[in-house]
DSSP file (Angstrom, degrees, kcal/mol; ACC not computed):
  #  RESIDUE AA STRUCTURE BP1 BP2  ACC     N-H-->O    O-->H-N    N-H-->O    O-->H-N    TCO  KAPPA ALPHA  PHI   PSI    X-CA   Y-CA   Z-CA
    1    1 A M              0   0    0      0, 0.0     2,-0.3     0, 0.0     3,-0.0   0.000 360.0 360.0 360.0 102.2  107.9  115.8  122.6
    2    2 A E        -     0   0    0      1,-0.1     2,-0.1     2,-0.0    49,-0.0  -0.608 360.0-105.7 -82.9 138.4  107.6  112.3  124.0
    3    3 A K        +     0   0    0     -2,-0.3    49,-0.2     1,-0.1    48,-0.1  -0.409  43.2 167.2 -63.9 134.1  105.2  110.0  122.2
    4    4 A N        +     0   0    0     47,-1.8    59,-2.2    -2,-0.1     2,-0.5   0.265  47.9  86.0-133.1  10.6  102.0  109.5  124.2
    5    5 A A        -     0   0    0     46,-1.5    60,-0.1    58,-0.2    -1,-0.1  -0.967  64.6-146.7-118.0 124.7   99.7  107.7  121.7
    6    6 A G     >  -     0   0    0     -2,-0.5     4,-2.4    58,-0.2    58,-0.2  -0.142  31.6 -92.9 -81.3 179.5   99.8  104.0  121.3
    7    7 A T  H  > S+     0   0    0      2,-0.2     4,-2.4     1,-0.2     5,-0.2   0.922 123.8  44.7 -62.2 -49.6   99.2  101.8  118.3
    8    8 A I  H  > S+     0   0    0      1,-0.2     4,-2.4     2,-0.2    -1,-0.2   0.914 113.2  52.3 -63.9 -41.7   95.5  101.2  118.8
    9    9 A D  H  > S+     0   0    0      1,-0.2     4,-2.1     2,-0.2    -1,-0.2   0.912 110.8  47.9 -57.5 -44.8   94.9  104.9  119.6
   10   10 A R  H  X S+     0   0    0     -4,-2.4     4,-2.3     2,-0.2    -2,-0.2   0.888 110.0  51.4 -67.1 -39.5   96.7  105.9  116.4
   11   11 A I  H  X S+     0   0    0     -4,-2.4     4,-2.4     2,-0.2    -2,-0.2   0.923 110.4  49.1 -63.6 -43.8   94.7  103.5  114.3
   12   12 A V  H  X S+     0   0    0     -4,-2.4     4,-2.6     1,-0.2     5,-0.2   0.907 110.7  51.2 -61.7 -41.8   91.5  104.8  115.7
   13   13 A R  H  X S+     0   0    0     -4,-2.1     4,-2.7     2,-0.2    -1,-0.2   0.898 109.9  49.2 -62.8 -41.1   92.6  108.4  115.0
   14   14 A V  H  X S+     0   0    0     -4,-2.3     4,-2.6     2,-0.2     5,-0.2   0.932 112.2  47.9 -64.1 -45.3   93.5  107.5  111.4
   15   15 A V  H  X S+     0   0    0     -4,-2.4     4,-2.3     2,-0.2    -2,-0.2   0.937 115.0  44.6 -62.1 -47.1   90.1  105.9  110.8
   16   16 A I  H  X S+     0   0    0     -4,-2.6     4,-2.6     1,-0.2    -1,-0.2   0.910 113.3  51.7 -64.0 -42.1   88.2  108.8  112.3
   17   17 A G  H  X S+     0   0    0     -4,-2.7     4,-2.4    -5,-0.2    -2,-0.2   0.913 110.9  47.1 -60.7 -43.9   90.3  111.3  110.4
   18   18 A I  H  X S+     0   0    0     -4,-2.6     4,-2.5     2,-0.2    -1,-0.2   0.907 111.7  50.8 -65.3 -42.1   89.7  109.6  107.1
   19   19 A I  H  X S+     0   0    0     -4,-2.3     4,-2.2    -5,-0.2    -2,-0.2   0.928 112.1  47.0 -61.4 -45.3   86.0  109.4  107.8
   20   20 A L  H  X S+     0   0    0     -4,-2.6     4,-1.8     1,-0.2    -2,-0.2   0.925 114.5  45.8 -64.1 -44.5   85.7  113.1  108.6
   21   21 A L  H  X S+     0   0    0     -4,-2.4     4,-2.8     1,-0.2    -1,-0.2   0.855 111.0  53.7 -68.8 -33.3   87.8  114.1  105.6
   22   22 A Y  H  X S+     0   0    0     -4,-2.5     4,-2.2     2,-0.2     6,-0.3   0.914 107.2  51.5 -63.5 -42.6   85.7  111.8  103.3
   23   23 A A  H  <>S+     0   0    0     -4,-2.2     5,-1.9     1,-0.2     6,-1.1   0.886 113.5  44.8 -61.9 -38.7   82.5  113.4  104.6
   24   24 A V  H ><5S+     0   0    0     -4,-1.8     3,-0.9     3,-0.2    -2,-0.2   0.933 113.4  49.4 -69.6 -46.1   83.9  116.9  103.8
   25   25 A A  H 3<5S+     0   0    0     -4,-2.8    -2,-0.2     1,-0.2    -1,-0.2   0.824 114.1  44.7 -65.8 -32.6   85.3  115.8  100.4
   26   26 A T  T 3<5S-     0   0    0     -4,-2.2    -1,-0.2    -5,-0.2    -2,-0.2   0.472 112.8-114.2 -92.9  -1.6   82.0  114.2   99.2
   27   27 A G  T < 5S+     0   0    0     -3,-0.9    -3,-0.2    -4,-0.4    -4,-0.1   0.696  72.1 136.6  79.9  18.6   79.8  117.0  100.5
   28   28 A K  S   <S+     0   0    0     -5,-1.9     2,-0.3    -6,-0.3    -4,-0.2   0.770  73.9  37.7 -68.4 -24.2   78.1  115.0  103.2
   29   29 A V  S    S-     0   0    0     -6,-1.1     2,-0.3    -5,-0.1    -2,-0.1  -0.915  73.6-179.5-124.0 153.2   78.4  117.9  105.5
   30   30 A S    >   +     0   0    0     -2,-0.3     3,-0.9     4,-0.0     4,-0.3  -0.911  41.9  21.1-144.9 171.7   78.1  121.6  104.7
   31   31 A G  T >> S-     0   0    0     -2,-0.3     4,-1.1     1,-0.2     3,-0.6  -0.370 122.0 -17.5  70.6-146.0   78.4  125.0  106.3
   32   32 A I  H 3> S+     0   0    0      1,-0.2     4,-2.3     2,-0.2    -1,-0.2   0.819 134.4  63.3 -65.4 -31.4   80.3  125.4  109.6
   33   33 A V  H <> S+     0   0    0     -3,-0.9     4,-2.9     1,-0.2    -1,-0.2   0.858  97.7  57.8 -61.6 -35.1   80.2  121.7  110.2
   34   34 A M  H <> S+     0   0    0     -3,-0.6     4,-2.3    -4,-0.3    -1,-0.2   0.918 108.8  44.0 -61.1 -44.4   82.2  121.2  107.1
   35   35 A Y  H  X S+     0   0    0     -4,-1.1     4,-2.4     2,-0.2    -2,-0.2   0.899 115.0  48.0 -69.6 -40.6   85.0  123.4  108.4
   36   36 A V  H  X S+     0   0    0     -4,-2.3     4,-2.7     2,-0.2     5,-0.2   0.929 113.5  47.5 -65.5 -44.6   84.9  121.8  111.9
   37   37 A A  H  X S+     0   0    0     -4,-2.9     4,-2.5     2,-0.2    -2,-0.2   0.898 112.7  49.7 -64.3 -40.4   84.9  118.3  110.4
   38   38 A G  H  X S+     0   0    0     -4,-2.3     4,-2.2    -5,-0.2    -2,-0.2   0.923 113.0  45.8 -63.5 -44.7   87.8  119.1  108.1
   39   39 A L  H  X S+     0   0    0     -4,-2.4     4,-2.5     2,-0.2    -2,-0.2   0.923 114.8  46.9 -65.4 -44.9   89.9  120.7  110.8
   40   40 A L  H  X S+     0   0    0     -4,-2.7     4,-2.5     2,-0.2    -2,-0.2   0.895 111.0  52.8 -64.4 -39.6   89.2  117.8  113.2
   41   41 A G  H  X S+     0   0    0     -4,-2.5     4,-2.0    -5,-0.2    -2,-0.2   0.924 111.7  45.3 -61.6 -44.8   90.0  115.2  110.5
   42   42 A L  H  X S+     0   0    0     -4,-2.2     4,-2.5     2,-0.2    -2,-0.2   0.912 112.2  51.6 -64.7 -42.5   93.3  116.9  109.8
   43   43 A M  H  X S+     0   0    0     -4,-2.5     4,-2.6     1,-0.2     5,-0.2   0.900 108.6  51.7 -61.5 -40.5   94.2  117.1  113.5
   44   44 A M  H  X S+     0   0    0     -4,-2.5     4,-1.9     1,-0.2    -1,-0.2   0.919 111.5  46.3 -62.6 -43.9   93.4  113.4  113.9
   45   45 A L  H  X S+     0   0    0     -4,-2.0     4,-2.3     2,-0.2    -2,-0.2   0.894 113.6  48.6 -67.4 -39.1   95.7  112.4  111.1
   46   46 A V  H  X S+     0   0    0     -4,-2.5     4,-2.3     2,-0.2     5,-0.2   0.934 112.1  47.5 -66.8 -45.7   98.5  114.7  112.3
   47   47 A T  H  X>S+     0   0    0     -4,-2.6     5,-1.3     1,-0.2     4,-1.1   0.854 112.9  50.4 -66.0 -32.0   98.4  113.5  115.9
   48   48 A A  H  <5S+     0   0    0     -4,-1.9    -1,-0.2    -5,-0.2    -2,-0.2   0.912 111.1  48.3 -68.6 -42.1   98.3  109.9  114.6
   49   49 A A  H  <5S+     0   0    0     -4,-2.3    -2,-0.2     1,-0.2    -1,-0.2   0.870 118.1  40.1 -66.2 -36.8  101.3  110.5  112.4
   50   50 A L  H  <5S-     0   0    0     -4,-2.3    -1,-0.2     2,-0.2    -2,-0.2   0.618  98.8-136.1 -86.2 -13.6  103.3  112.2  115.3
   51   51 A A  T  <5S+     0   0    0     -4,-1.1   -47,-1.8    -5,-0.2   -46,-1.5   0.831  70.6 110.9  57.7  33.7  102.1  109.7  117.9
   52   52 A Y      < -     0   0    0     -5,-1.3    -2,-0.2   -49,-0.2    -1,-0.2  -0.987  49.6-168.6-141.8 128.1  101.5  112.7  120.1
   53   53 A C    >   -     0   0    0     -2,-0.4     3,-0.9     1,-0.1    -9,-0.0  -0.974  14.4-152.0-114.3 120.4   98.3  114.3  121.4
   54   54 A P  T 3  S+     0   0    0      0, 0.0     4,-0.5     0, 0.0    -1,-0.1   0.695  94.8  56.3 -66.6 -17.3   98.8  117.7  123.0
   55   55 A L  T 3> S+     0   0    0      1,-0.2     4,-1.9     2,-0.1     5,-0.2   0.737  89.8  74.8 -83.7 -23.3   95.8  117.2  125.3
   56   56 A Y  H <>>S+     0   0    0     -3,-0.9     5,-2.4     1,-0.2     4,-0.7   0.899  92.5  50.7 -60.6 -44.4   97.0  113.9  126.8
   57   57 A P  H  45S+     0   0    0      0, 0.0     3,-0.5     0, 0.0    -1,-0.2   0.882 109.6  52.3 -62.0 -34.6   99.6  115.5  129.1
   58   58 A I  H  45S+     0   0    0     -4,-0.5    -2,-0.2     1,-0.2    -3,-0.1   0.898 116.6  38.5 -64.9 -40.1   97.0  117.9  130.4
   59   59 A M  H  <5S-     0   0    0     -4,-1.9    -1,-0.2     2,-0.1    -3,-0.1   0.397 112.6-121.0 -90.8   2.7   94.7  115.0  131.2
   60   60 A K  T  <5 +     0   0    0     -4,-0.7     2,-0.4    -3,-0.5    -4,-0.1   0.924  62.6 145.4  56.5  49.9   97.6  112.8  132.4
   61   61 A I      < +     0   0    0     -5,-2.4     2,-0.3    -6,-0.1    -1,-0.2  -0.924  23.9 173.6-116.0 141.4   96.9  110.1  129.8
   62   62 A N        +     0   0    0     -2,-0.4   -57,-0.2     1,-0.1   -58,-0.1  -0.850   9.5 171.5-148.0 110.5   99.5  108.0  128.0
   63   63 A T        +     0   0    0    -59,-2.2   -58,-0.2    -2,-0.3     2,-0.2   0.441  49.5 107.8 -98.3  -0.9   98.4  105.2  125.7
   64   64 A A  S    S-     0   0    0    -60,-0.4   -58,-0.2   -58,-0.2     2,-0.1  -0.532  76.7-113.1 -75.8 141.4  101.9  104.5  124.4
   65   65 A S              0   0    0     -2,-0.2    -1,-0.1     1,-0.1    -2,-0.1  -0.462 360.0 360.0 -73.0 147.8  103.6  101.3  125.6
   66   66 A K              0   0    0     -2,-0.1    -1,-0.1     0, 0.0    -2,-0.0   0.458 360.0 360.0 -91.7 360.0  106.6  101.9  127.8
């Protein structure tokens, strides 16, 4: 698994992930949106931590510096 997410990409993912999880934790969203936001928030944090996005190879994107 080669890294394909660059530094700025990872920072943006962390910020979005934290915002989504904050919205879930504080009850700003409810119902099905709560579950979707929670799942997306976790996915964003995991992909940022691993520096790998599984969708990038499919779309032929690589934001990591070479």
